[in-house]
C-alpha positions as CSV (number, residue, x, y, z in Angstrom):
1,X,0.1,-0.3,0.2
2,X,1.4,3.5,-0.9
3,X,1.2,6.1,2.0
4,X,0.8,10.2,1.0
5,X,3.8,11.7,1.7
6,X,4.6,13.4,5.0
7,X,1.5,10.7,6.5
8,X,3.5,10.9,9.7
9,X,3.1,14.9,9.9
10,X,-0.5,14.5,9.5
11,X,-1.1,11.7,11.7
12,X,0.2,13.7,14.0
13,X,-2.1,16.9,14.0
14,X,-4.8,14.4,13.4
15,X,-3.7,13.3,16.8
16,X,-4.0,16.5,18.5
17,X,-6.8,17.3,17.0
18,X,-9.0,13.8,18.3
19,X,-7.5,14.8,21.7
20,X,-8.7,18.4,22.1
21,X,-12.1,16.9,20.4
22,X,-12.1,14.6,23.1
23,X,-11.6,17.2,25.8
24,X,-14.9,18.7,23.9
25,X,-17.1,15.5,24.4
26,X,-16.4,14.5,27.7
27,X,-16.9,18.1,29.0
28,X,-20.7,17.7,27.0
29,X,-21.4,15.0,29.1
30,X,-20.4,15.9,32.4
31,X,-22.6,19.0,31.7
32,X,-25.5,17.6,30.1
33,X,-25.7,15.3,33.4
34,X,-25.1,11.9,31.2
35,X,-25.7,9.4,33.4
36,X,-22.8,8.2,35.3
37,X,-24.1,4.8,34.8
38,X,-23.1,5.3,31.4
39,X,-19.8,3.7,30.9
40,X,-18.7,6.5,28.4
41,X,-20.1,9.0,31.1
42,X,-17.9,7.4,34.2
43,X,-14.4,7.4,32.0
44,X,-15.3,10.9,31.1
45,X,-15.7,11.8,34.3
46,X,-12.5,10.6,35.7
47,X,-10.2,11.1,33.1
48,X,-11.6,14.8,32.2
49,X,-8.3,16.4,34.2
50,X,-5.9,14.3,31.9
51,X,-7.6,15.0,29.1
52,X,-8.3,18.7,29.5
53,X,-4.5,18.9,30.5
54,X,-3.0,17.0,27.4
55,X,-5.5,19.5,25.2
56,X,-4.7,22.5,26.6
57,X,-1.5,21.5,26.1
58,X,-1.4,20.8,22.5
59,X,-3.4,24.8,22.3
60,X,-0.6,25.9,23.6
61,X,-2.1,27.2,26.6
62,X,-2.0,26.9,30.8
63,X,-3.7,25.9,33.1
64,X,-5.7,28.3,35.2
65,X,-4.9,28.2,38.4
66,X,-7.0,25.9,41.1
67,X,-7.8,28.1,43.7
68,X,-7.2,31.5,44.4
69,X,-4.3,32.3,46.7
70,X,-6.6,34.9,48.8
71,X,-9.1,32.4,49.4
72,X,-6.0,29.9,50.8
73,X,-4.8,32.9,52.7
74,X,-8.5,34.1,54.5
75,X,-8.7,30.6,55.6
76,X,-5.5,30.5,56.8
């Protein structure tokens, strides 16, 4: 079988798009309240932090801070 020239580069682009797409689909399942008993929804909820981190890294975005530094000082 013959492959197009530079197919490996195209595959990397496709793989990156699939990671970002997966993050959006998982977010949709979480927001719409897909039944947690559905295996895909449960896996999406469990893996979402990793999926989101991978998608953000591929897009060149940094993760926002999880907690406000002011909240930590107020509670101390």
